[in-house]
C-alpha positions as CSV (number, residue, x, y, z in Angstrom):
1,L,0.0,0.0,0.0
2,V,2.8,2.4,0.9
3,R,4.6,1.7,-2.3
4,A,1.4,2.2,-4.3
5,M,0.8,5.6,-2.6
6,E,4.4,6.6,-3.3
7,Q,3.9,5.8,-7.0
8,A,0.6,7.5,-7.2
9,K,0.4,10.6,-9.3
10,T,-0.2,13.8,-7.4
11,L,-3.6,15.3,-8.4
12,K,-3.0,18.6,-10.2
13,V,-5.9,21.1,-10.0
14,G,-5.8,24.1,-12.4
15,Y,-7.8,27.1,-11.5
16,A,-8.8,30.4,-13.2
17,V,-10.4,33.2,-11.3
18,S,-10.5,37.0,-11.2
19,K,-8.1,38.6,-8.7
20,K,-11.0,39.7,-6.6
21,K,-12.4,36.2,-6.3
22,K,-8.9,34.7,-5.8
23,V,-8.3,36.8,-2.6
24,K,-11.9,36.4,-1.4
25,F,-12.2,32.6,-1.9
26,F,-9.5,30.8,-3.8
27,D,-6.5,31.5,-1.6
28,G,-8.1,29.5,1.3
29,F,-9.3,26.9,-1.2
30,T,-5.9,26.3,-2.6
31,Q,-4.2,26.3,0.8
32,Y,-6.7,23.6,1.9
33,L,-6.1,21.5,-1.2
34,S,-2.3,21.9,-0.8
35,A,-2.5,20.6,2.8
36,Q,-4.3,17.5,1.4
37,G,-1.5,16.9,-1.0
38,V,-3.1,18.3,-4.1
39,E,-1.0,20.5,-6.3
40,C,-2.8,23.7,-7.3
41,V,-1.8,25.5,-10.5
42,E,-3.1,29.0,-11.4
43,L,-3.8,29.1,-15.1
44,D,-3.3,32.5,-16.6
45,F,-5.7,32.9,-19.5
46,L,-5.0,36.6,-19.8
47,S,-1.5,36.0,-21.2
48,G,-2.5,33.4,-23.7
49,V,-3.4,29.7,-23.8
50,P,-1.5,28.0,-20.9
51,T,0.8,25.1,-21.6
52,Q,0.4,23.4,-18.1
53,E,-1.3,20.1,-18.0
54,V,-3.8,19.6,-15.1
55,D,-6.2,16.8,-14.0
56,L,-9.1,19.1,-13.2
57,L,-10.1,22.7,-14.0
58,V,-11.9,24.9,-11.5
59,H,-13.0,28.3,-12.7
60,K,-15.1,31.3,-11.6
61,L,-15.2,33.3,-14.8
62,V,-18.8,34.2,-15.1
63,D,-18.1,37.9,-14.9
64,E,-15.5,37.6,-17.7
65,M,-18.0,35.6,-19.8
66,A,-20.7,38.2,-19.3
67,N,-18.3,41.0,-20.3
68,S,-16.6,39.2,-23.2
69,G,-18.7,40.9,-25.8
70,T,-17.9,44.4,-24.7
71,D,-14.5,44.1,-23.0
72,A,-11.6,43.2,-25.3
73,A,-9.4,41.7,-22.4
74,A,-12.3,39.6,-21.2
75,G,-13.1,38.4,-24.7
76,A,-9.5,37.4,-25.3
77,M,-9.4,35.6,-22.0
78,I,-12.6,33.6,-22.8
79,A,-11.2,32.8,-26.2
80,N,-8.0,31.4,-24.6
81,V,-10.1,29.3,-22.1
82,E,-12.1,27.9,-25.0
83,A,-8.9,27.1,-27.0
84,Y,-7.5,25.3,-23.9
85,L,-10.7,23.3,-23.5
86,R,-10.7,22.3,-27.2
87,S,-7.1,21.0,-26.8
88,H,-8.1,19.1,-23.6
89,P,-11.6,17.7,-24.5
90,R,-11.6,15.1,-21.7
91,L,-10.6,17.5,-18.9
92,P,-13.1,17.6,-16.0
93,I,-14.3,21.1,-15.3
94,V,-16.1,22.6,-12.3
95,D,-18.4,24.5,-13.4
96,P,-18.9,22.8,-16.8
97,W,-18.2,25.4,-19.4
98,D,-21.1,24.6,-21.7
99,C,-23.6,24.6,-18.8
100,V,-22.4,28.0,-17.6
101,K,-22.7,29.4,-21.2
102,K,-26.3,28.1,-21.4
103,V,-27.2,29.8,-18.1
104,M,-25.5,33.0,-19.3
105,N,-27.4,32.9,-22.6
106,R,-30.7,33.0,-20.7
107,Y,-29.9,36.5,-19.5
108,E,-29.0,37.9,-22.9
């Protein structure tokens, strides 16, 4: 059992959030996960499409999605997220991207 645990891959959780939400919520979340042995990786979609590989993506980008039609930076960020998701089609996501988009479309 110990040998199996030593050989087990560390879970890598990627996250993407606004700076405001990071301070408010995600700093504590990532500290908790790190204490449980989970590696947390902040994915920077503002700078382009990240190259890091992760096992799970957690995002809170609803505000950016809502502003992507009127804010060029938000639009570029959302385009980068979508490019990343296209290149990682089996990546589990919390909140599922397509579901969030459907909810957002209800308010347009």
